[in-house]
C-alpha positions as CSV (number, residue, x, y, z in Angstrom):
1,M,26.6,73.3,71.5
2,L,30.4,72.9,71.9
3,I,31.8,69.5,71.0
4,P,35.7,69.2,71.3
5,D,37.9,68.2,68.1
6,I,40.7,66.4,70.0
7,D,43.0,66.1,66.9
8,A,42.4,69.9,66.1
9,F,43.2,70.6,69.6
10,E,46.4,68.9,69.9
11,E,47.7,70.0,66.5
12,R,46.8,73.6,67.3
13,A,48.6,73.5,70.7
14,A,51.6,71.6,69.4
15,I,52.2,74.2,66.9
16,A,51.5,77.2,68.9
17,E,54.0,75.6,71.5
18,F,56.7,74.5,69.2
19,D,56.5,76.9,66.3
20,G,55.1,80.0,68.5
21,G,57.2,79.6,71.4
22,L,54.2,79.7,74.0
23,S,54.3,77.4,77.0
24,R,52.4,74.0,76.9
25,R,49.6,75.9,79.4
26,A,49.3,79.0,76.9
27,A,49.4,76.9,73.6
28,E,46.6,74.6,75.2
29,D,44.5,77.6,76.3
30,L,45.0,78.9,72.8
31,A,43.8,75.7,71.1
32,A,40.5,75.5,73.5
33,Q,39.8,79.3,72.9
34,A,40.1,78.3,68.9
35,Q,37.0,75.8,69.8
36,G,35.0,78.1,71.6
37,F,36.2,77.0,75.1
38,A,37.2,80.0,78.0
39,N,40.4,77.8,78.2
40,A,42.0,74.6,78.4
41,D,40.6,73.7,81.8
42,A,37.1,74.2,80.4
43,Y,38.3,72.0,77.6
44,W,39.4,69.3,79.6
45,Q,36.3,69.6,82.1
46,W,34.0,69.2,79.1
47,L,35.8,65.9,78.1
48,A,35.9,64.4,81.7
49,D,32.1,65.2,82.1
50,Y,31.5,63.3,79.0
51,V,33.5,60.3,79.7
52,V,31.6,60.2,83.3
53,T,28.4,60.7,82.1
54,R,28.6,59.5,78.5
55,K,26.4,62.4,77.6
56,I,27.1,65.7,75.7
57,P,27.2,68.2,78.6
């Protein structure tokens, strides 16, 4: 079961963007993939579904 770690996601994305020179989009994709998601869209969709249903998808 995938459960996002928002703090780790934000930190990894920031490091990849600023130190790694990636675009924000690419940095967020990398951070999402590090947590087992296909990309940032899948990561954010998981969070949106959780907010709406209050259940772990």
